[in-house]
C-alpha positions as CSV (number, residue, x, y, z in Angstrom):
1,M,3.8,-17.2,-21.2
2,V,4.0,-13.9,-19.3
3,A,7.1,-11.7,-19.4
4,L,8.0,-10.1,-16.0
5,E,10.5,-7.3,-15.5
6,S,13.2,-7.5,-12.9
7,T,13.9,-3.9,-12.1
8,I,11.0,-3.9,-9.6
9,I,12.8,-6.9,-7.9
10,A,16.3,-5.4,-7.8
11,H,15.6,-1.6,-7.4
12,G,11.9,-1.2,-6.6
13,L,11.5,-3.2,-3.4
14,P,13.5,-3.4,-0.2
15,R,15.6,-6.5,0.6
16,P,15.0,-9.2,1.5
17,E,11.2,-8.8,1.0
18,N,11.9,-8.3,-2.7
19,L,12.9,-12.0,-3.2
20,R,9.7,-13.2,-1.5
21,V,7.6,-10.9,-3.7
22,A,9.4,-12.0,-6.8
23,R,8.5,-15.6,-6.1
24,E,4.9,-14.6,-5.3
25,I,4.6,-12.8,-8.6
26,E,5.8,-15.9,-10.5
27,D,3.4,-18.1,-8.4
28,A,0.5,-15.8,-9.2
29,V,1.1,-16.3,-13.0
30,R,1.4,-20.1,-12.6
31,M,-1.8,-20.3,-10.5
32,R,-3.7,-18.8,-13.5
33,G,-2.4,-21.4,-15.9
34,A,0.5,-19.5,-17.6
35,V,4.3,-19.7,-17.4
36,P,6.2,-16.8,-15.9
37,A,9.3,-15.6,-17.7
38,T,11.2,-13.1,-15.5
39,I,13.8,-11.4,-17.7
40,A,17.2,-10.2,-16.6
41,L,20.9,-10.4,-17.5
42,I,23.0,-12.9,-15.7
43,D,26.7,-12.6,-16.1
44,G,26.3,-11.0,-19.6
45,T,23.6,-13.4,-20.8
46,V,20.1,-12.3,-21.4
47,R,17.8,-14.8,-19.7
48,V,14.1,-15.2,-20.4
49,G,12.9,-17.1,-17.4
50,L,15.1,-17.5,-14.2
51,D,15.6,-20.4,-11.9
52,D,15.4,-19.7,-8.2
53,G,19.1,-19.2,-7.8
54,E,19.2,-16.6,-10.6
55,L,16.1,-14.9,-9.2
56,E,17.9,-14.7,-5.9
57,A,21.0,-13.3,-7.6
58,V,19.0,-10.5,-9.1
59,A,17.1,-9.7,-5.9
60,L,20.1,-9.8,-3.5
61,G,23.2,-9.3,-5.7
62,A,25.7,-6.6,-4.7
63,D,26.1,-5.1,-8.2
64,V,22.9,-5.5,-10.2
65,R,22.8,-2.8,-12.9
66,K,19.5,-1.2,-13.9
67,C,19.3,-1.8,-17.7
68,S,17.0,-0.1,-20.2
69,A,16.9,-1.2,-23.8
70,R,19.8,1.2,-24.6
71,D,22.0,-0.5,-22.0
72,L,21.5,-4.1,-23.0
73,A,24.3,-4.4,-25.6
74,I,27.0,-2.8,-23.4
75,A,25.9,-4.8,-20.4
76,V,26.1,-8.0,-22.3
77,A,29.5,-7.1,-23.7
78,R,30.8,-6.4,-20.2
79,G,29.4,-9.5,-18.7
80,A,27.2,-7.6,-16.2
81,T,24.3,-8.8,-14.2
82,G,21.4,-6.5,-14.7
83,A,17.7,-6.0,-14.0
84,T,15.6,-5.0,-17.0
85,T,13.3,-2.0,-17.1
86,V,9.9,-1.9,-18.9
87,A,11.7,-0.8,-22.1
88,A,14.3,-3.6,-22.0
89,T,11.8,-6.2,-20.9
90,A,9.4,-5.4,-23.6
91,A,12.1,-5.5,-26.3
92,V,13.5,-8.9,-25.0
93,A,9.9,-10.4,-24.6
94,A,9.0,-9.4,-28.2
95,R,12.3,-10.8,-29.5
96,A,11.5,-14.1,-27.7
97,G,7.9,-14.3,-29.1
98,I,6.2,-13.5,-25.7
99,G,3.2,-11.3,-26.3
100,V,2.0,-10.5,-22.8
101,F,4.0,-8.6,-20.2
102,A,3.1,-7.6,-16.6
103,T,4.7,-4.8,-14.6
104,G,3.8,-2.4,-11.9
105,G,3.6,0.9,-13.6
106,L,4.9,2.5,-16.8
107,G,7.5,5.4,-16.9
108,G,6.1,8.5,-18.3
109,V,6.6,12.3,-18.8
110,H,8.1,13.9,-15.8
111,R,6.5,17.1,-14.3
112,E,9.4,19.3,-15.2
113,A,9.7,18.0,-18.7
114,R,9.1,21.4,-20.3
115,D,12.5,22.4,-18.9
116,T,14.3,19.1,-18.8
117,W,12.9,17.0,-21.6
118,D,12.8,14.2,-19.1
119,E,10.6,11.4,-20.5
120,S,10.9,7.7,-19.8
121,A,12.4,5.5,-22.5
122,D,9.4,3.2,-21.8
123,L,7.2,5.3,-24.0
124,V,9.4,5.3,-27.1
125,A,10.1,1.5,-26.6
126,L,6.5,0.6,-26.4
127,A,5.8,2.6,-29.6
128,R,7.9,0.1,-31.5
129,T,7.3,-3.1,-29.6
130,P,4.3,-5.3,-30.3
131,V,3.4,-6.6,-26.8
132,C,0.4,-6.3,-24.5
133,V,1.5,-4.6,-21.3
134,V,-0.6,-4.9,-18.2
135,C,0.1,-2.2,-15.6
136,A,-1.4,0.2,-13.1
137,G,-1.0,3.3,-15.2
138,V,1.8,5.7,-14.2
139,K,2.8,7.0,-10.8
140,S,1.0,10.2,-9.9
141,I,4.4,11.9,-9.2
142,L,4.6,12.1,-13.0
143,D,2.7,14.4,-15.4
144,V,-0.2,12.0,-16.1
145,A,-1.9,14.3,-18.7
146,A,1.3,14.7,-20.7
147,T,2.0,11.0,-20.5
148,L,-1.5,10.3,-22.0
149,E,-0.9,12.7,-24.7
150,R,2.4,11.0,-25.6
151,L,0.8,7.6,-25.6
152,E,-1.7,8.9,-28.2
153,T,1.0,10.6,-30.3
154,L,3.2,7.5,-30.3
155,G,0.3,5.2,-31.4
156,I,0.3,3.1,-28.3
157,G,-3.1,1.4,-27.7
158,L,-4.7,2.0,-24.4
159,A,-7.7,0.3,-22.6
160,G,-8.9,0.1,-19.1
161,Y,-9.7,-3.2,-17.6
162,H,-13.1,-3.0,-15.8
163,T,-12.6,0.8,-15.7
164,D,-13.1,3.9,-17.8
165,R,-10.5,5.8,-15.8
166,F,-6.7,5.8,-16.1
167,P,-5.2,4.7,-12.7
168,G,-2.5,6.6,-11.0
169,F,-0.5,3.6,-9.7
170,Y,-1.2,4.1,-5.9
171,L,-4.7,5.5,-6.8
172,R,-7.6,3.9,-8.6
173,D,-8.3,7.0,-10.6
174,S,-5.7,9.6,-11.7
175,G,-8.4,12.0,-12.8
176,H,-8.2,11.1,-16.5
177,A,-10.2,8.9,-18.7
178,V,-9.1,6.0,-21.0
179,P,-10.3,5.8,-24.6
180,W,-11.5,2.2,-24.4
181,R,-12.7,-0.2,-21.7
182,V,-12.4,-4.0,-21.8
183,D,-14.2,-6.2,-19.4
184,S,-12.6,-9.7,-19.9
185,A,-9.3,-11.3,-20.8
186,E,-11.0,-12.8,-23.8
187,E,-11.9,-9.3,-25.1
188,V,-8.2,-8.3,-24.8
189,A,-7.2,-11.4,-26.6
190,S,-9.7,-10.6,-29.4
191,A,-8.3,-7.1,-29.7
192,L,-4.7,-8.5,-30.0
193,A,-5.8,-10.9,-32.7
194,A,-7.6,-8.0,-34.6
195,R,-4.5,-5.9,-34.3
196,R,-2.5,-8.7,-36.0
197,A,-5.1,-9.2,-38.7
198,L,-5.1,-5.5,-39.4
199,A,-1.3,-5.3,-39.4
200,L,-1.6,-2.6,-36.7
201,D,0.5,-4.5,-34.1
202,T,3.7,-2.5,-34.6
203,A,3.3,-0.8,-31.2
204,A,2.2,-2.0,-27.8
205,L,-1.3,-2.3,-26.4
206,V,-1.4,-1.1,-22.8
207,V,-4.1,-2.5,-20.5
208,V,-4.4,-0.6,-17.3
209,N,-5.6,-2.5,-14.3
210,A,-6.9,-0.4,-11.4
211,L,-6.8,-1.5,-7.8
212,A,-10.1,-1.9,-5.9
213,E,-11.2,1.2,-4.0
214,D,-10.4,-0.4,-0.7
215,E,-6.9,-1.5,-1.8
216,Q,-5.6,1.9,-3.1
217,L,-3.6,4.4,-1.0
218,D,-5.9,6.7,0.9
219,P,-6.5,9.6,-1.6
220,A,-6.3,12.3,1.0
221,L,-3.1,10.9,2.4
222,H,-1.7,10.6,-1.1
223,E,-2.4,14.2,-2.0
224,R,-0.9,15.5,1.3
225,V,2.3,13.4,0.9
226,L,2.6,14.3,-2.8
227,A,2.3,18.1,-2.1
228,D,4.9,17.9,0.7
229,A,7.3,15.8,-1.3
230,L,7.2,18.1,-4.3
231,A,7.8,21.1,-2.1
232,A,10.7,19.4,-0.4
233,A,12.2,18.5,-3.8
234,A,12.1,22.1,-4.9
235,R,13.4,23.3,-1.6
236,E,16.4,20.9,-1.7
237,G,17.2,21.5,-5.4
238,I,16.4,17.9,-6.4
239,A,16.1,17.7,-10.2
240,G,16.3,15.4,-13.2
241,R,16.7,11.7,-12.7
242,D,17.0,12.2,-8.9
243,V,13.4,13.4,-8.5
244,T,11.6,10.1,-8.8
245,P,13.6,8.1,-6.3
246,F,13.4,11.1,-4.0
247,L,9.6,11.4,-4.2
248,L,9.1,7.6,-3.8
249,A,11.3,7.5,-0.7
250,R,9.2,10.3,0.8
251,F,6.1,8.4,0.0
252,H,7.4,5.3,1.7
253,E,8.4,7.2,4.8
254,A,5.4,9.4,5.1
255,T,2.9,6.6,4.6
256,A,4.7,4.3,7.1
257,G,5.3,1.7,4.3
258,E,1.7,1.6,3.1
259,S,2.7,2.9,-0.4
260,L,5.0,-0.2,-0.7
261,R,2.2,-2.5,0.4
262,V,0.0,-1.0,-2.3
263,N,2.8,-1.5,-4.9
264,V,3.0,-5.2,-4.1
265,R,-0.8,-5.6,-4.3
266,L,-1.0,-3.9,-7.7
267,V,1.9,-5.9,-9.2
268,L,0.3,-9.2,-8.1
269,S,-3.0,-8.1,-9.5
270,N,-1.3,-7.2,-12.8
271,A,0.4,-10.6,-13.0
272,R,-2.8,-12.4,-12.6
273,L,-4.6,-10.4,-15.3
274,A,-1.6,-10.8,-17.6
275,A,-1.7,-14.6,-17.1
276,D,-5.5,-14.6,-17.9
277,I,-4.8,-12.7,-21.1
278,A,-2.0,-15.0,-22.1
279,V,-4.2,-18.1,-21.5
280,A,-7.1,-16.6,-23.5
281,A,-4.7,-15.5,-26.4
282,A,-3.2,-19.0,-26.5
283,A,-6.7,-20.6,-26.8
284,R,-7.6,-18.6,-29.9
């Protein structure tokens, strides 16, 4: 089985394309021989695996809350419908016994964290959750170097799939290296088995999956848009939790939607790789 987060469906993609993409992600997992388990809250019940009606409710519902791990209990108590973040999805997947989880990108340390202490709950959650997370690194609008330092400090395993470089979500290479490289799903499955045997599986193993060079966002365009967006955020006094959505909206506008198309490509690629790892792990 492969766990899938639902925040990307409810809050990361425009409607109604988000429902189509959600179905494509699940189909990508099935086509590689695994079972997709999209995780969300439906009317106060945590659901591990959604039927098509529930998937539509999360994608198109009027009041779908964004739920991190800290929000789950209150959301359940209030009977809310909510989309789970990386932190919440990882926690629920581990509780349900699902060992592999696919997402787009991780949250990380924000660029202004020295002043704001703004760091994604994803990192702390993965430090205490024994799942394998397949992702495309972190968005380059974050502080990538600081995020990598935090992954190391928190004891979160990190390996690149067919790459020695840490991807920057839209970009194949963020400019930073990864400590380990793996070249097959079977190799990842072996690493997961070794972690269990050594009793070192108290934290996540993050496998970063870079897009092919011809699938990434044009690097020159990316750098220009990022510089302009950061300058605009400073000029307009955008700070704290408002920075990331502001920058992402700027990317979508300035790239004429190409950043969104790259987002969809990488999520589908991550889902396929996660399915391959789940199948290989199940065969051991």
